[in-house]
C-alpha positions in Angstrom: -10.8 26.7 70.7 -8.0 28.0 68.6 -7.3 25.5 65.5 -4.0 23.7 65.6 -1.8 24.1 62.7 0.3 21.3 61.5 3.1 21.9 59.6 4.0 18.9 56.9 7.9 19.5 55.7 8.0 19.8 51.8 10.2 16.7 51.7 7.7 14.3 53.0 5.7 14.7 49.6 7.9 14.8 47.0 7.1 16.5 43.6 7.8 14.8 40.5 8.3 17.2 37.7 7.1 16.0 34.4 9.3 15.4 32.2 8.7 17.7 28.5 8.0 15.3 25.7 10.0 17.0 23.4 13.1 16.0 25.3 12.2 12.6 25.3 11.4 12.6 21.7 14.6 14.4 20.8 16.6 11.7 21.4 17.0 8.5 19.3 16.6 5.4 20.3 19.8 3.5 20.7 18.7 0.6 18.2 18.2 3.3 15.4 21.3 4.8 16.0 23.0 1.7 15.5 21.0 1.0 12.4 21.7 4.5 10.8 25.5 3.7 11.4 25.3 0.7 9.9 23.3 1.7 6.8 26.0 4.7 6.4 29.0 2.0 6.4 27.3 0.0 3.9 26.7 3.0 1.5 30.2 4.4 2.3 31.7 0.8 1.3 29.5 0.5 -1.8 30.6 4.1 -3.3 33.9 3.3 -2.9 34.4 -0.3 -3.5 31.9 -0.8 -6.5 31.7 0.0 -9.9 29.2 2.9 -10.8 30.4 4.5 -13.9 27.5 2.8 -15.5 25.0 4.9 -13.9 24.8 8.1 -16.4 24.4 5.9 -19.3 21.3 4.2 -18.0 20.3 7.3 -15.4 17.2 7.9 -18.2 16.3 4.5 -18.5 16.4 4.0 -14.6 14.0 7.4 -14.1 11.7 6.0 -16.5 11.5 2.4 -14.7 11.2 4.1 -11.3 8.4 6.6 -12.8 6.5 3.6 -14.4 6.9 1.6 -10.9 5.2 4.2 -9.0 2.5 5.2 -11.7 1.5 1.4 -11.5 1.4 1.3 -8.0 -0.4 4.5 -7.3 -2.9 3.7 -10.1 -3.6 0.1 -8.7 -4.1 0.7 -5.6 -6.7 3.5 -6.0 -8.0 1.6 -8.3 -8.1 -1.4 -6.1 -9.7 0.0 -3.0 -12.2 1.6 -5.0 -13.2 -1.8 -6.3 -12.7 -3.5 -2.7 -15.2 -1.3 -0.7 -18.3 -2.8 -2.4 -16.6 -6.1 -2.3 -16.3 -5.9 1.4 -19.7 -4.5 1.6 -21.3 -7.1 -0.3 -19.6 -9.8 1.8 -20.3 -8.1 5.2 -24.3 -7.2 4.6 -25.2 -7.8 1.3 -27.6 -10.1 -0.4 -27.2 -13.6 -1.4 -26.5 -12.9 -5.2 -24.0 -10.0 -4.2 -22.1 -11.5 -1.2 -21.8 -15.0 -2.9 -19.9 -13.8 -6.2 -17.7 -11.6 -3.9 -17.1 -14.1 -1.8 -16.4 -16.4 -4.8 -13.7 -13.8 -6.4 -11.9 -13.0 -3.2 -11.5 -16.3 -2.9 -10.0 -17.2 -6.3 -7.8 -14.2 -6.6 -6.2 -15.0 -3.4 -6.0 -18.6 -3.8 -4.2 -18.2 -7.1 -0.7 -16.9 -7.9 -0.8 -13.2 -9.3 1.9 -14.5 -12.0 -0.7 -16.8 -13.5 -3.3 -14.4 -12.9 -0.8 -11.6 -14.9 -0.3 -14.3 -17.5 -3.9 -15.6 -18.1 -4.9 -11.8 -19.0 -1.9 -10.9 -21.2 -1.3 -14.3 -22.8 -5.1 -15.1 -23.1 -7.2 -11.9 -23.6 -4.4 -10.3 -25.6 -4.2 -13.2 -28.2 -8.2 -13.3 -27.9 -8.6 -9.3 -29.1 -7.0 -9.7 -32.4 -9.3 -12.1 -33.6 -12.4 -10.1 -33.6 -11.9 -7.4 -36.4 -14.4 -4.8 -34.8 -12.1 -4.5 -31.6 -8.8 -4.2 -34.2 -10.8 -1.3 -35.7 -11.7 0.4 -32.7 -10.2 3.3 -30.6 -8.9 1.1 -27.8 -6.9 -1.0 -30.3 -3.7 0.7 -29.9 -3.7 0.6 -26.0 -5.0 -2.8 -26.2 -1.8 -3.8 -28.2 0.3 -2.6 -25.3 1.2 -4.9 -22.4 0.7 -1.9 -19.5 -3.1 -2.0 -19.6 -2.7 -6.1 -18.7 -0.5 -5.1 -15.9 -2.8 -2.7 -14.4 -5.6 -4.7 -14.7 -4.2 -7.8 -12.9 -2.9 -5.7 -10.2 -5.7 -4.1 -9.9 -7.9 -7.1 -9.5 -5.1 -8.7 -7.1 -5.4 -5.9 -4.4 -9.1 -5.4 -4.6 -9.2 -9.2 -3.8 -7.2 -9.1 -1.1 -8.4 -5.6 0.0 -11.9 -6.8 -0.2 -11.8 -9.3 2.6 -10.0 -6.8 4.7 -12.8 -4.2 4.2 -15.5 -7.2 4.8 -13.8 -7.1 8.6 -13.7 -3.7 8.9 -17.3 -3.0 7.8 -18.6 -6.1 10.1 -16.1 -4.4 12.9 -18.2 -1.0 13.1 -20.7 -1.7 16.3 -24.0 -1.9 14.8 -25.4 0.4 17.7 -24.3 3.0 15.9 -26.2 2.0 12.6 -29.3 1.4 14.5 -29.3 4.8 16.5 -28.4 6.7 13.0 -31.5 4.8 11.8 -33.4 5.7 14.6 -33.0 9.4 14.0 -33.9 8.9 10.5 -30.9 9.4 8.8 -30.9 7.7 5.2 -28.8 4.5 4.2 -26.5 6.5 2.0 -25.7 9.0 4.8 -25.4 6.6 7.3 -22.6 4.9 5.2 -20.9 7.9 4.1 -20.9 9.3 7.4 -20.8 6.5 10.2 -20.1 3.2 8.4 -17.4 3.9 5.9 -15.0 6.2 7.7 -15.1 3.9 10.9 -14.2 1.0 8.6 -11.2 3.0 6.5 -9.9 4.0 10.1 -10.3 0.2 11.2 -8.4 -1.0 8.1 -5.4 1.6 7.6 -3.0 -0.3 9.3 -3.2 -3.3 6.8 -4.0 -1.0 3.8 -0.4 0.1 4.7 0.8 -3.3 4.7 -1.2 -4.2 1.6 0.0 -1.1 -0.3 3.9 -2.2 0.6 3.2 -5.7 -0.6 1.7 -4.2 -3.8 4.8 -2.2 -4.5 6.7 -5.8 -4.0 4.5 -7.3 -6.6 5.4 -5.0 -9.5 8.4 -6.4 -10.6 6.1 -8.9 -12.0 5.3 -6.7 -14.8 8.4 -7.2 -16.1 7.7 -10.9 -17.2 5.0 -9.0 -20.1 7.6 -6.5 -21.4 6.9 -3.8 -19.1 9.9 -1.6 -18.5 9.7 -0.9 -14.5 12.5 -0.9 -12.2 13.2 -4.4 -11.9 13.5 -4.9 -15.6 15.9 -1.7 -15.8 18.2 -3.4 -13.2 17.8 -6.7 -15.2 19.1 -4.9 -18.5 21.9 -3.5 -16.7 23.0 -7.0 -15.4 22.9 -8.2 -18.9 24.7 -5.5 -20.5 27.4 -4.8 -18.0 27.9 -8.3 -16.4 27.6 -6.5 -13.1 25.3 -8.4 -10.4 25.6 -6.6 -6.9 25.4 -2.9 -8.1 22.3 -3.0 -9.9 20.5 -5.2 -7.2 21.7 -2.9 -4.7 20.5 -0.2 -6.6 17.1 -1.6 -6.9 16.8 -2.4 -3.5 17.5 1.0 -2.4 14.7 2.6 -4.5 12.1 -0.1 -3.0 13.3 0.7 0.3 12.9 4.5 -0.1 9.5 4.0 -1.7 8.3 1.9 1.3 9.4 4.1 3.8 7.3 6.7 1.8 4.4 4.6 1.8 4.6 4.1 5.8 4.9 8.0 6.2 2.2 8.7 4.3 -0.3 6.3 5.9 0.9 7.2 9.5 0.2 10.8 8.7 -3.4 10.0 7.4 -3.7 7.9 10.5 -3.2 10.8 12.5 -5.1 13.3 10.3 -8.2 11.1 11.0 -9.7 11.4 14.4 -9.1 8.5 16.9 -12.7 8.5 17.9 -14.2 7.4 14.7 -12.4 4.0 15.1 
């Protein structure tokens, strides 16, 4: 018997060509185009119809305040995260004598305003230290007389209190089966923590860490209340000297927007660098 061949028209099964991903990503969404146009229009109107002749006079002070803001942000975020890891670990799996103080610390920090914490450290410890001659005679006294150590300490403790709770949830979210499997293979506890538990917890907490870093940036203007020269304090000085309101505040808002964009891009870059299988 001869085999019967059936010819099927090509049109019966249409071939769908896959779209090039680069072609899709090369075009901006309509809403982003609208936002960009609105932003350009606002920048053009601000440049044409507002006074900016004070910029050369206060340019150096603005750069100093910008540097101080970025410096305080980076230092407090790094130190706060280093403190938040043991706080979260103690709450997730620590003994009671460690879990209870860690939970109490996070509760107090999250339950009280940051401005109150800042003033308690600056006006409390700052007025207490001069009463002790051995402190005034120490090498730390030139630093303790300044305001920025109390600002760094207050912002660090605040960030650690919030991130300690975030890390607690991140540690608790790592599947217990992976940790038990690692113990069954005879891995030491520190190796399990360093290679399995901590990387997965950080991967789970990264989106929240980015948001908390942005909130930390918005908290830095509070340091101006204890005479620390940051970006906000410079804008306030310009307003007092020139009696201008909108121009310094718009420049301040633009500075914070740029720093926020950099923070978001950095965290998204870190999320792409960390393998998704860790989560």
